DRENZAZA-243714 format. One record per residue: residue in one letter; x, y, z of N, C-alpha, C in turn. Coordinates in Angstrom, 1 decimal. Layout:
   aa      n.X      n.Y      n.Z     ca.X     ca.Y     ca.Z      c.X      c.Y      c.Z
    A        X        Y        Z        X        Y        Z        X        Y        Z
...
***
This chain:
   aa      n.X      n.Y      n.Z     ca.X     ca.Y     ca.Z      c.X      c.Y      c.Z
    M    109.2    114.5    125.0    108.5    113.5    125.9    108.7    112.3    125.2
    R    109.2    111.1    125.7    109.3    109.9    125.4    107.9    108.9    125.5
    K    107.3    108.6    124.5    105.9    108.0    124.5    105.8    106.8    124.1
    V    105.2    106.0    125.0    105.2    104.4    124.7    103.6    104.1    124.9
    L    103.2    103.0    124.1    101.8    102.5    124.2    102.2    101.0    124.9
    I    101.3    100.6    125.6    101.4     99.1    126.2     99.9     98.7    125.8
    L     99.8     97.5    125.1     98.4     96.9    124.7     98.6     95.5    125.5
    E     97.9     95.3    126.5     97.7     94.2    127.5     96.5     94.1    128.2
    D     95.6     92.8    128.0     94.4     92.7    128.5     94.6     92.4    130.0
    E     95.6     91.8    130.4     95.6     91.5    131.8     96.0     92.9    132.7
    A     95.4     93.2    133.4     95.3     94.4    134.1     96.5     94.6    135.1
    G     96.7     93.5    135.7     98.2     93.3    136.8     99.4     93.7    136.0
    I     99.5     92.8    134.8    100.8     92.9    134.0    100.9     94.6    133.4
    R     99.8     94.9    133.0     99.7     96.3    132.3    100.2     97.4    133.5
    S     99.8     97.4    134.5    100.0     98.3    135.4    101.5     98.0    136.1
    F    101.9     96.9    136.0    103.4     96.5    136.3    104.1     97.3    135.2
    V    103.8     97.0    134.0    104.6     97.7    132.8    104.6     99.3    133.0
    V    103.4     99.7    133.0    103.3    101.4    133.3    104.1    101.9    134.5
    I    103.9    101.4    135.4    104.7    102.1    136.8    106.1    101.9    136.5
    N    106.9    101.0    135.9    108.2    100.7    135.7    108.6    101.7    134.5
    L    107.6    101.9    133.6    108.1    102.8    132.4    108.0    104.2    132.8
    N    107.1    104.6    133.6    106.8    105.9    134.3    108.1    106.1    134.9
    R    108.5    105.3    135.9    109.7    105.6    136.8    110.9    106.0    135.8
    A    111.0    105.3    134.7    112.1    105.5    133.8    111.9    106.8    132.9
    G    110.9    107.5    133.0    110.7    108.7    132.4    109.7    108.8    131.1
    Y    109.1    107.6    130.8    108.3    107.5    129.7    107.0    107.9    130.2
    E    106.2    108.4    129.2    104.8    108.6    129.3    104.1    107.4    128.5
    V    103.1    106.9    129.2    102.8    105.7    128.8    101.1    105.6    128.5
    L    100.8    105.4    127.3     99.3    105.2    126.9     98.9    103.5    127.3
    E     97.7    103.4    127.9     97.3    102.1    128.2     96.2    101.6    127.3
    A     96.2    100.5    126.7     95.0     99.9    125.9     95.0     98.4    126.4
    E     93.8     98.0    126.3     93.4     96.6    126.9     92.7     95.6    125.8
    T     92.4     96.2    124.5     92.0     95.7    123.5     92.6     96.2    122.0
    G     92.7     95.3    121.1     93.5     95.8    120.0     92.9     96.8    119.2
    K     91.6     97.0    119.3     91.0     98.1    118.7     91.0     99.4    119.4
    Q     91.1     99.2    120.7     91.4    100.5    121.6     92.7    101.0    121.1
    A     93.8    100.1    121.1     95.2    100.7    120.9     95.1    101.2    119.4
    L     94.6    100.6    118.3     94.7    101.2    116.9     94.2    102.4    117.1
    E     93.0    102.9    117.5     92.4    103.9    117.7     93.2    105.0    118.5
    M     93.7    104.5    119.5     94.7    105.6    120.3     95.9    105.8    119.3
    L     96.5    104.8    118.5     97.8    105.2    117.8     97.3    106.0    116.6
    T     96.1    106.0    116.0     95.7    106.8    115.0     95.4    108.3    115.3
    G     95.2    108.6    116.6     94.8    109.8    117.3     96.1    110.3    117.8
    D     97.3    109.6    117.9     98.3    110.2    118.6     99.6    109.9    118.0
    T     99.9    110.7    117.1    101.3    110.7    116.3    102.7    110.8    116.9
    E    102.6    110.9    118.4    103.8    111.2    119.1    104.3    109.9    119.7
    V    103.5    108.7    119.6    104.0    107.5    120.1    105.1    106.9    119.4
    Q    106.2    106.7    120.1    107.4    106.1    119.3    107.6    104.6    119.3
    V    107.0    103.8    120.5    107.3    102.6    121.0    105.8    102.0    121.1
    A    105.5    100.8    120.6    104.4    100.1    121.2    104.8     98.7    121.6
    I    104.2     98.3    122.5    104.5     97.0    123.3    103.2     96.4    123.2
    L    103.0     95.1    122.5    101.8     94.6    122.0    101.8     93.2    122.8
    D    100.7     92.8    123.4    100.6     91.4    123.8     99.8     90.8    122.6
    I     99.9     89.1    122.5     99.5     88.6    121.6     98.0     88.3    121.7
    M     97.8     87.5    122.9     96.4     86.9    123.2     95.6     88.2    123.6
    L     94.6     88.3    123.0     93.7     89.5    123.3     92.1     89.0    122.9
    P     91.2     89.9    123.6     89.9     89.4    123.5     89.1     89.7    122.1
    D     89.9     90.7    121.2     89.2     91.0    120.0     90.4     90.7    118.8
    I     91.1     91.8    118.6     92.3     91.6    117.5     93.2     91.0    118.2
    D     94.1     90.2    117.6     95.3     89.7    118.3     96.3     90.6    118.1
    G     97.2     90.3    118.8     98.5     91.2    118.7     99.1     91.0    117.3
    F     99.1     89.9    116.6     99.7     89.9    115.2     99.0     90.8    114.3
    E     97.8     91.0    114.3     97.0     91.7    113.4     97.2     93.1    113.6
    V     97.3     93.5    115.0     97.6     94.8    115.4     98.9     95.3    114.8
    C     99.8     94.2    115.0    101.3     94.7    114.6    101.2     95.0    113.0
    R    100.6     94.0    112.3    100.0     94.4    110.7     99.8     95.5    110.3
    R     98.6     96.0    110.9     98.0     97.1    110.9     98.9     98.5    111.1
    L     99.5     98.2    112.3    100.4     99.5    112.8    101.4     99.6    111.9
    R    102.2     98.5    111.3    103.3     98.5    110.6    103.0     99.1    109.2
    A    101.6     98.7    108.7    101.3     99.3    107.3    101.2    100.7    107.5
    S    100.7    101.3    108.7    100.4    102.6    108.7    101.6    103.6    109.1
    N    102.3    102.9    109.9    103.5    103.7    110.3    104.8    102.6    110.3
    P    105.5    102.8    109.2    106.9    102.0    109.1    107.9    102.5    110.4
    N    107.8    103.6    110.9    109.0    104.1    111.8    108.7    103.8    113.3
    I    107.4    103.3    113.6    107.2    103.2    115.1    107.9    101.8    115.5
    G    108.5    101.8    116.7    109.0    100.5    117.4    108.0     99.8    117.7
    I    108.2     98.4    117.6    107.3     97.3    118.1    108.0     96.3    118.9
    I    107.3     96.0    120.0    108.0     95.0    120.7    106.6     94.1    121.0
    M    106.9     92.7    120.8    105.7     91.7    121.3    105.8     91.0    122.6
    L    105.0     90.8    123.2    105.0     90.0    124.5    104.6     88.7    124.4
    T    105.4     87.9    124.3    105.1     86.3    123.9    105.2     85.4    125.4
    A    104.4     84.2    125.4    104.7     83.4    126.2    105.9     82.4    126.1
    R    106.5     82.0    127.3    107.9     81.4    127.0    107.7     80.2    126.3
    T    106.5     79.5    126.3    106.3     78.3    125.5    105.9     78.4    124.1
    Q    105.6     79.4    123.7    105.0     79.8    122.4    106.1     80.1    121.5
    E    107.0     79.2    121.1    108.1     79.7    120.2    108.0     80.2    118.9
    M    106.6     79.6    118.4    106.3     80.2    116.8    105.9     81.5    117.1
    D    105.4     81.9    118.2    104.7     83.3    118.4    105.9     84.3    118.3
    K    107.0     84.0    118.7    108.2     84.9    118.5    108.6     85.0    117.0
    V    108.7     84.1    116.2    109.0     84.0    115.0    107.8     84.8    114.1
    T    106.6     84.5    114.4    105.3     85.1    113.6    105.3     86.5    114.1
    G    105.5     86.9    115.2    105.6     88.3    115.7    106.7     89.1    114.7
    L    107.9     88.6    114.8    108.9     89.3    113.7    108.4     89.4    112.6
    M    108.0     88.2    111.8    107.7     88.3    110.4    106.4     89.1    110.1
    T    105.7     89.6    111.1    104.6     90.3    110.7    104.9     92.0    111.0
    G    106.3     92.1    111.3    106.8     93.5    111.3    107.2     93.9    112.8
    A    107.2     93.2    113.8    107.7     93.7    115.0    109.2     93.7    115.2
    D    109.8     94.6    115.9    111.2     94.8    115.9    111.9     93.8    117.1
    D    111.1     93.4    117.8    111.9     92.6    119.0    110.6     92.0    119.9
    Y    110.9     91.1    120.7    109.9     90.4    121.7    110.8     90.2    122.9
    V    109.6     90.2    123.8    110.1     89.7    125.3    109.1     88.7    125.8
    T    109.7     87.6    126.5    109.1     86.5    127.0    108.4     86.7    128.2
    K    107.3     86.3    128.6    106.8     86.3    129.8    107.1     85.0    130.5
    P    107.5     85.3    131.9    107.3     86.4    132.7    108.7     87.0    132.3
    F    108.7     88.5    132.5    109.8     89.5    132.2    110.4     90.1    133.4
    S    111.5     90.5    133.6    111.8     91.6    134.7    111.6     92.9    134.1
    P    111.4     94.1    134.9    111.5     95.3    134.6    112.8     95.7    134.1
    A    113.8     95.3    134.4    115.1     95.7    133.7    115.1     95.3    132.3
    E    114.8     94.2    131.9    114.9     93.3    130.6    113.8     94.1    129.9
    L    112.6     94.5    130.0    111.7     95.1    129.2    112.4     96.6    129.1
    L    112.7     97.3    130.1    113.3     98.6    130.2    114.3     98.7    128.9
    A    115.4     97.8    129.1    116.5     97.8    128.2    116.0     97.6    126.6
    R    114.9     96.8    126.5    114.6     96.6    125.4    113.9     97.9    124.6
    V    112.9     98.6    125.4    112.5     99.7    125.1    113.3    101.0    125.0
    D    114.3    101.0    125.9    115.4    101.9    125.6    116.3    102.0    124.2
    A    116.6    100.5    123.9    117.3    100.3    122.7    116.5    100.7    121.6
    L    115.3    100.2    121.5    114.4    100.4    120.3    114.1    102.1    120.3
    F    114.1    102.6    121.4    113.7    104.0    121.3    114.9    105.0    120.8
    R    116.1    104.4    121.1    117.5    105.1    120.5    117.3    105.1    119.0
    R    117.0    103.6    118.3    117.0    103.5    116.9    115.9    104.4    116.5
    V    114.7    104.3    117.1    113.3    105.2    116.3    113.8    106.8    116.2
    C    114.6    107.2    117.4    114.8    108.6    117.4    116.4    108.9    117.1
    G    116.8    108.0    116.0    118.5    108.1    115.9    118.8    109.4    115.3
    V    120.0    109.9    115.4    120.4    111.1    114.9    120.9    111.0    113.5
    A    120.6    112.0    112.7    121.0    111.8    111.2    122.5    111.8    111.1
    E    122.9    111.2    110.2    124.4    111.0    109.8    125.0    112.3    109.1
    E    126.2    112.6    109.3    126.9    113.7    108.5    126.7    113.4    107.0
    H    127.1    112.3    106.5    127.0    111.9    105.0    125.5    111.5    104.8
    T    125.0    111.3    103.7    123.6    111.4    103.5    123.3    110.1    102.8
    E    124.1    109.5    101.9    123.6    108.3    101.4    125.0    107.1    101.5
    I    124.4    106.1    101.1    125.4    104.8    100.9    124.7    104.2     99.6
    T    125.7    103.9     98.5    125.1    103.2     97.4    125.8    101.8     97.3
    S    124.9    101.1     96.9    125.6     99.6     96.4    124.8     99.0     95.7
    G    125.1     98.6     94.4    124.5     97.9     93.3    123.2     98.8     93.0
    P    121.9     98.1     93.1    120.8     98.9     92.8    120.2     99.5     93.9
    F    120.9     99.4     95.1    120.5    100.3     96.2    121.0    101.5     96.7
    V    120.2    102.3     97.3    120.4    103.8     97.8    119.8    103.8     99.1
    L    120.8    103.9    100.2    120.3    104.2    101.6    120.4    105.5    101.9
    N    119.4    106.4    102.2    119.4    107.6    102.6    119.4    107.6    104.0
    L    120.6    108.1    104.6    120.8    108.0    106.1    120.2    109.1    106.7
    K    119.7    110.3    106.1    119.0    111.3    106.6    117.8    111.1    106.9
    N    117.0    110.5    105.8    115.6    110.2    105.8    115.3    108.7    106.4
    R    116.4    107.8    106.2    116.2    106.5    106.9    115.5    105.9    105.9
    T    115.7    105.9    104.7    114.8    105.1    103.5    115.9    104.4    102.6
    L    115.4    103.3    102.0    116.2    102.6    101.1    115.4    102.5     99.8
    V    115.9    102.7     98.7    115.3    102.3     97.5    116.2    101.4     96.5
    K    115.4    100.6     95.8    116.1     99.7     95.0    115.5     99.8     93.5
    H    116.6    100.2     92.6    116.3    100.5     91.1    115.3    101.7     91.3
    G    115.4    102.6     92.3    114.4    103.8     92.3    113.1    103.4     93.0
    Q    112.9    102.2     93.5    111.6    102.1     94.1    111.9    101.9     95.5
    P    111.0    102.6     96.3    111.1    102.8     97.8    110.7    101.3     98.4
    I    111.8    100.9     99.3    111.2     99.6    100.2    111.1    100.1    101.6
    K    110.1     99.7    102.1    109.7    100.1    103.3    110.4     99.2    104.4
    L    111.0     99.8    105.5    111.8     99.1    106.4    111.4     99.3    107.7
    T    111.5     98.5    108.7    111.1     98.7    110.2    112.7     99.4    110.7
    Q    112.7    100.0    111.7    113.9    100.7    112.3    115.1     99.6    112.4
    V    114.7     98.3    112.9    115.6     97.3    113.1    116.1     96.8    111.6
    E    115.3     96.8    110.6    115.6     96.6    109.2    116.6     97.5    108.9
    Y    116.2     98.7    109.0    117.0     99.8    108.5    118.4     99.8    109.1
    T    118.6     99.3    110.4    119.9     99.3    111.1    120.8     98.3    110.5
    I    120.1     97.2    110.3    120.7     95.8    109.5    121.3     96.3    108.1
    V    120.5     96.9    107.4    120.8     97.1    105.9    122.1     98.2    106.0
    K    121.8     99.0    106.8    123.0    100.0    107.3    124.3     99.6    107.5
    M    124.3     98.5    108.5    125.4     97.8    109.1    126.0     96.9    107.7
    F    125.2     96.4    107.0    125.8     95.5    105.9    126.2     96.3    104.9
    M    125.6     97.5    104.4    126.1     98.3    103.5    127.3     99.2    103.7
    E    127.5     99.3    105.1    128.9     99.9    105.6    130.0     99.0    105.6
    N    129.6     97.6    105.5    130.5     96.7    105.4    130.7     95.5    104.4
    P    130.7     96.1    103.1    130.4     95.1    102.0    131.3     94.0    102.0
    G    131.0     92.9    101.7    131.8     91.8    101.7    132.5     91.1    102.8
    K    132.1     91.8    104.0    132.7     91.2    105.2    131.7     90.4    105.8
    A    132.3     89.2    106.2    131.3     88.1    107.0    131.2     88.6    108.3
    M    130.2     88.7    108.8    129.7     89.1    110.3    129.0     88.0    110.9
    S    129.5     87.6    112.0    128.9     86.6    112.8    127.4     87.1    113.4
    R    126.7     86.0    113.8    125.4     86.5    114.3    125.6     87.1    115.6
    E    126.7     86.8    116.5    126.9     87.5    117.6    127.4     88.9    117.5
    E    128.1     89.3    116.3    128.4     90.6    115.9    127.3     91.4    115.6
    I    126.4     90.7    114.7    125.3     91.6    114.3    124.4     91.9    115.4
    L    124.2     90.9    116.4    123.2     91.0    117.4    123.7     92.2    118.4
    N    125.2     92.4    118.5    125.7     93.5    119.3    125.5     94.7    118.5
    I    125.8     95.0    117.2    125.6     96.1    116.7    124.3     96.6    116.3
    V    123.4     95.8    116.0    121.9     96.1    115.9    121.0     96.3    117.3
    W    121.2     95.3    118.3    120.3     95.2    119.4    120.9     95.8    120.8
    G    122.4     95.9    120.6    123.2     96.3    121.5    123.8     95.3    122.2
    K    124.8     95.4    123.1    125.7     94.3    124.0    124.8     94.1    125.0
    D    123.9     95.1    125.6    123.2     94.7    126.8    122.0     93.8    126.4
    Y    121.8     93.5    125.3    120.5     92.6    124.7    120.3     91.4    125.4
    F    119.1     91.1    126.0    118.9     89.8    126.7    118.7     88.8    125.9
    G    118.0     88.8    124.6    117.6     88.0    123.8    118.5     87.0    123.2
    E    117.9     86.2    122.3    118.6     84.9    121.7    119.0     85.2    120.2
    L    119.9     84.4    119.7    120.4     84.7    118.3    119.5     84.5    117.0
    K    118.5     83.9    117.5    117.5     83.4    116.3    116.8     84.8    116.0
    I    117.0     85.9    116.6    116.2     87.0    116.4    117.0     87.7    115.0
    V    118.3     87.3    114.9    119.1     87.9    113.8    118.6     87.0    112.4
    D    118.4     85.8    112.8    118.1     85.0    111.5    116.6     85.5    110.9
    V    115.6     85.5    111.9    114.2     85.7    111.5    114.2     87.1    110.9
    N    115.1     88.2    111.3    115.1     89.6    110.8    115.8     89.3    109.4
    V    116.9     88.7    109.1    117.5     88.6    107.9    116.5     88.0    107.1
    R    115.8     86.9    107.3    114.7     86.1    106.5    113.6     87.2    106.1
    R    113.2     88.1    107.0    112.1     89.0    106.6    112.8     90.2    105.8
    L    114.1     90.6    105.9    114.6     91.5    105.1    114.9     91.0    103.9
    R    115.2     89.8    103.6    115.5     89.3    102.2    114.1     89.1    101.3
    I    113.1     88.9    102.1    111.7     88.9    101.2    111.5     90.2    100.7
    K    112.1     91.3    101.3    111.8     92.6    100.8    112.8     93.1    100.0
    I    114.0     92.5     99.9    115.2     93.3     99.0    115.5     92.3     97.8
    E    115.4     90.8     98.3    115.9     90.0     97.3    115.1     89.6     96.0
    D    115.5     89.4     94.8    115.1     89.1     93.8    114.4     87.6     93.6
    D    115.1     86.9     94.5    114.9     85.4     94.6    115.2     84.9     95.9
    T    114.6     84.8     97.0    114.7     84.5     98.4    115.6     83.1     98.4
    A    115.2     82.3     97.4    115.7     81.0     97.4    117.3     81.1     97.0
    V    117.7     82.2     96.4    119.1     82.3     96.1    119.6     83.8     96.2
    P    119.6     84.0     97.4    120.0     85.4     97.7    121.4     86.0     97.3
    A    121.0     87.1     96.8    122.2     87.9     96.1    123.0     89.0     96.9
    Y    122.1     89.4     97.6    122.6     90.6     98.4    122.7     90.3     99.9
    I    122.1     89.6    100.4    122.3     89.2    101.9    122.8     87.7    101.8
    T    124.0     87.3    102.0    124.3     85.8    101.7    124.5     85.2    102.8
    T    124.5     84.1    103.0    124.7     83.2    104.3    126.1     82.7    104.4
    V    126.8     83.0    105.5    128.2     82.4    105.5    127.8     81.3    106.6
    W    127.7     79.9    106.1    127.3     78.8    106.7    128.1     78.6    108.1
    G    127.5     78.2    109.1    128.0     78.1    110.4    128.6     79.4    111.2
    Y    128.4     80.4    110.6    128.9     81.7    111.1    127.9     82.9    111.2
    G    127.4     83.3    110.1    126.6     84.5    109.9    126.3     85.0    108.5
    Y    126.5     86.2    108.1    126.0     86.6    106.9    127.0     87.7    106.4
    K    126.8     88.1    105.0    127.7     89.3    104.7    126.8     89.7    103.5
    W    127.3     91.1    103.2    126.5     91.8    102.0    127.2     91.4    100.7
    G    126.7     90.8     99.9    127.2     90.5     98.4    127.9     89.0     98.6
    S    127.9     88.5     97.4    128.7     87.1     97.3    130.1     87.1     97.7
***
């Protein structure tokens, strides 16, 4: 069973999401406060994707995201943001979210995001098991990354980005190409999600984020793995 949690304090929006996800074959858990969502997710290990609103009556969505990401690096997280709150999108991604959807949103848009994230979370193991590059070893079976033997916690999106780069060492990849590979060609969102995730990933893997050595910028184009 494909299981999703929706955290939204507005009953009308929550019901709208539940109805459309149910129609698409998802089992949906509903929470209207951050505390309730965290309790549900602690007691239910089968939830693969969580959809989190930001403005809540108790713990805000950013804090729920932080706690959830710290306890479960494998779960997919989508933030619901207001169209005018540009910084919320960036903040949500930097706190560990995989994606965001701006309100108001269509059922097709949200479902496409959930489907794409669910595919990454439940990805099939590869035939070969490891990719090695410099100090890094990416285990494709366990979907884990180590640097100098030390594990680095990655979200599902971060794992997919690292895998893409390590499979294409030295190749300059445009933001559009990265968006298509990682988020899918039917992705509704903006290119900035690539930049924010690369920034977040650099914090985790680079020795000095001011002078990145592993994910380098190709100015006016995109990024590449290595100098």
